[in-house]
C-alpha positions as CSV (number, residue, x, y, z in Angstrom):
1,M,141.1,238.4,85.9
2,F,137.6,237.0,85.4
3,Q,136.9,239.5,82.6
4,R,140.1,238.5,80.8
5,L,139.2,234.8,81.2
6,A,135.7,235.4,79.9
7,Q,137.1,237.2,76.8
8,L,139.6,234.5,76.1
9,G,137.0,231.8,76.5
10,Q,134.5,233.5,74.3
11,S,137.1,233.6,71.5
12,D,137.3,229.8,71.8
13,G,133.6,229.1,72.2
14,I,133.7,228.7,76.0
15,A,131.0,230.6,77.9
16,F,132.7,231.0,81.3
17,K,130.4,231.6,84.3
18,F,131.8,232.0,87.7
19,G,129.0,230.7,90.0
20,G,130.3,227.2,90.5
21,K,130.8,226.1,94.1
22,T,134.4,225.9,95.4
23,G,135.6,223.5,98.0
24,N,137.8,220.5,98.5
25,T,138.4,219.1,95.0
26,R,140.3,216.0,96.1
27,D,137.6,213.7,94.8
28,S,137.6,215.6,91.5
29,H,141.3,215.0,91.2
30,R,140.8,211.3,92.2
31,L,138.3,211.0,89.3
32,V,141.0,212.4,87.0
33,Q,143.2,209.6,88.3
34,L,140.6,207.0,87.3
35,G,140.6,208.5,83.8
36,K,144.4,208.3,83.8
37,T,144.2,204.5,84.4
38,K,142.2,204.1,81.2
39,S,144.2,206.3,78.8
40,P,145.5,209.8,78.3
41,A,142.5,210.5,76.1
42,V,140.0,209.5,78.8
43,Q,141.9,211.5,81.4
44,T,141.6,214.5,79.2
45,R,137.9,214.0,78.7
46,V,137.4,213.7,82.4
47,I,139.2,217.0,82.9
48,E,137.2,218.7,80.1
49,E,133.9,217.5,81.7
50,L,134.9,218.8,85.1
51,F,135.9,222.1,83.7
52,A,132.6,222.4,81.7
53,A,130.7,221.4,84.9
54,Y,132.4,224.1,87.0
55,F,133.2,226.9,84.6
56,E,130.3,226.7,82.2
57,N,127.4,225.0,84.0
58,E,128.1,226.4,87.5
59,K,128.0,222.9,89.1
60,D,129.5,221.8,92.4
61,I,132.5,219.7,91.5
62,T,132.7,218.5,95.1
63,S,129.4,216.6,94.9
64,R,129.3,212.9,94.0
65,E,126.4,213.6,91.6
66,T,128.4,216.0,89.6
67,L,131.4,213.7,89.6
68,L,129.4,210.8,88.5
69,D,127.9,212.8,85.7
70,A,131.3,214.1,84.6
71,G,132.8,210.7,84.7
72,T,130.1,209.0,82.6
73,K,130.0,211.9,80.1
74,A,133.8,211.2,79.7
75,G,133.1,207.6,78.9
76,L,133.7,205.9,82.3
77,D,131.3,203.3,83.6
78,A,129.0,204.7,86.3
79,A,129.4,201.7,88.6
80,E,133.2,201.9,88.3
81,V,133.1,205.6,89.1
82,K,131.0,205.0,92.2
83,T,133.3,202.2,93.4
84,W,136.4,204.2,92.7
85,L,135.1,207.2,94.7
86,D,133.9,205.1,97.6
87,S,137.1,203.1,97.8
88,G,139.5,206.0,98.2
89,K,141.5,204.9,95.1
90,G,143.6,207.6,93.4
91,G,144.0,209.4,96.8
92,P,147.7,208.5,97.3
93,E,148.5,209.7,93.8
94,V,146.6,213.0,94.3
95,D,148.4,213.4,97.7
96,R,151.8,212.8,96.1
97,E,151.1,215.4,93.4
98,V,150.0,217.9,96.0
99,Q,153.2,217.2,98.0
100,D,155.4,217.5,94.9
101,A,153.7,220.8,94.0
102,Y,154.3,222.1,97.6
103,E,158.0,221.1,97.4
104,Q,158.4,222.9,94.1
105,S,156.6,226.1,95.6
106,I,153.8,225.7,93.1
107,S,150.8,227.5,94.7
108,G,148.3,227.9,91.8
109,V,146.8,226.2,88.9
110,P,147.1,225.7,86.1
111,N,150.8,224.8,86.2
112,F,152.7,223.0,83.5
113,T,156.1,221.3,83.9
114,I,157.8,220.6,80.7
115,Q,160.7,218.1,80.5
116,D,161.1,218.4,84.3
117,R,163.0,221.6,83.6
118,F,160.6,224.4,82.7
119,E,157.4,225.6,84.2
120,I,154.6,227.7,82.9
121,G,152.2,228.9,85.5
122,G,148.8,230.5,85.3
123,A,146.5,231.0,82.4
124,Q,148.9,231.8,79.6
125,E,148.4,232.5,76.0
126,P,149.4,229.7,73.5
127,S,152.3,231.9,72.4
128,A,153.9,231.4,75.8
129,F,154.1,227.6,75.2
130,V,155.3,228.1,71.6
131,Q,158.1,230.4,72.8
132,L,159.1,227.8,75.5
133,F,159.0,224.9,73.0
134,E,161.2,227.0,70.5
135,R,163.6,227.8,73.3
136,I,163.8,224.1,74.3
137,K,164.4,223.0,70.7
138,K,167.2,225.6,70.3
139,Q,168.8,224.5,73.6
140,D,168.6,220.8,72.8
141,G,170.0,221.4,69.3
142,G,166.8,220.5,67.6
143,S,166.6,217.0,69.1
144,S,163.2,215.5,70.0
145,K,163.4,214.3,73.5
146,S,160.6,212.6,75.3
147,Q,158.4,215.0,77.2
148,S,156.7,214.0,80.4
149,G,155.3,215.7,83.4
150,E,152.3,216.3,85.5
151,T,149.8,219.0,85.2
152,C,147.7,220.5,87.9
């Protein structure tokens, strides 16, 4: 699995390394929630910074220092990140997402829920998403429905 991921990453300019520390990532997910309060773009930048910290720079994404660094690189204010993490904000949202995933028997990440009807789990090729979107379009008669859902 690691070799496949490294090869896929290399083709997209990502130098995966696998020495990052693992542990309880609840605070990392809470930081993502802070980004979400700003905009989808900021949320995405937070996720990208956390991924880079862990997968490319072998950082400990359970440490406050790494979280602060990732948050500020994503464009968040350092003082706000500290206050957010110290306050416990975002925790109920993270806990709800974990509970929802448990109830849906989702046991791994990444996992994508599309239109609350379809799921794609694991590290999939882009073609898996294209095939699903084509299937949805065919089933929906080509209509463009609003798409929403959580990712984890």
